[in-house]
N, C-alpha and C positions, 0 to 999 in steps of 0.2 A: 503494500499500498504505499509506504512511505517512497519507495523508489519510483513508483507511477507517479505519484504528485510531484516529485522531483523532475521526472521527464515531461510532464505537462507543463510546468512553470518553466523550464528551460526552453521549450519550444514555443511558449508565449513570448519570452522574452527575446528569443532570436528572432521571432517573426516580427516583433514590434519595429518599426521603422525600417526594415528591410528594404521598402519602396523609396526610403529616402535617398536622395542624391547627396552625395559628400559636399559639405560647404568648407570654404576657406576665407580666413579673417579678412575682412575688408574694413577700413577705417579712411577718414579723409576730411576734407573740407569743401563746403560750398561758398563760394565767392561770387561777387559781382566783376564785371571785366575791369572796373577800376580798382581791385583789389580789395574792397571793403567786403566784410564777411557778411553772409546772410545770417542774422542774429538769432532766429527762431524759426522753427518749422520742422518739416519731416521730410526726409529723403526716402524713395522706394524704387527698387530696381526690379525689373521684371525680365526674367530670364526668356531669351528668346529661344532656346533648345528644350529647357527643362519645365517651362511654365509654372516656376516657382517665384515668390515674390521675397525681397530681402528689404526690412525697413529699419530705420533709425532716426533718432530724435535730433535734430540740430541744436547745439549748444549757443550760447552767446558770441563765441568766437568763430562760429561756422563749422566746428567739429562735430563728427558724427562717428558711431561704429553701427554697423549693420548685423541683422541677425534674420534668419529665415525660420528656422524651426524653434529655436529659443532665442532670447534677447543676446545679442552679441557673438552669435555664432558663426556669422560672416555670411556670405553668399555663395550660390552654386557657380561653377566656372562656366566661362564662356561670355557670349555678347549679351548684353542687357540692355533694354530701353529704360530710362530714369525719369522720374518726375520730381520736383521740389515744390511742396505745398507749404505756404506761410499763411497763418490766420491773424490777421490784424483787422481788429473792428475799429474803425475810426470815424464815426458818425457825428463827431463833434459835441457829443452829449457828456463827455468827462473829460478830464486831461489824464493821459497816460503817464504812469510814473516809471515805466521801463521805456527806454529808447529803443524802438524796434528797428532803427536804421531804415535803409532803402527797402522799397518794397518789391516782392518778385512778382514779375509779370504773370498773369493768371494763365497764360498760354503753357507755363512750364508745370501746370496742375494736372494735365492730361496727357497721356501717351500719344495721343495721336496728333498733338500740338507741340509737345515739348521739344522736339528736336535734339534732345540729349541722350547720348549712348555712353556706355562705360563696358569696359572689359574686364573680367575677372580672371586672373591665372590660378591654374590648380598648383598645389604644393608650394605655396608662398604666401606670405603677407602682401596683401594689396593695401596700398596707401593711394589714394586718388584725390583728384581736385576736380571739382565739378564747377565751371564757370559759366554764369548766366548774364544776360544784360539786365540792367535796372529798368524799373518801370519808368517811363517818361511821366512826368508831371502833367496834370489835366490841362488842356489848353496847348499843347503842343502837338 
């Protein structure tokens, strides 16, 4: 009985995650073309080959670490389409206490329009920089 239970648990443990594509560490920064960091938001990479998504929170200096299955476990290897999403509500109803910096154009929030791509290499740590244009102020 004990041996049967051990075999069942071993089979379950081996079976769990067996369909997972290996991930490799990915970290980096999101910056505007002028060098200023994107100060808040989320980066998401969608694998072209594996249909997996890796996400990471952008911190105040533009830095991020990606995770696919668990936080910070990296991304699957190969080509990825990328998006950068920044949520800043500025309707003038209150004064922000945090400087959100330049605004990310909304085109970068959708895979169909972002135009951003990233390559993740296998068997190595990937440190990448995603560079985007700043949103033009209204009236330009």
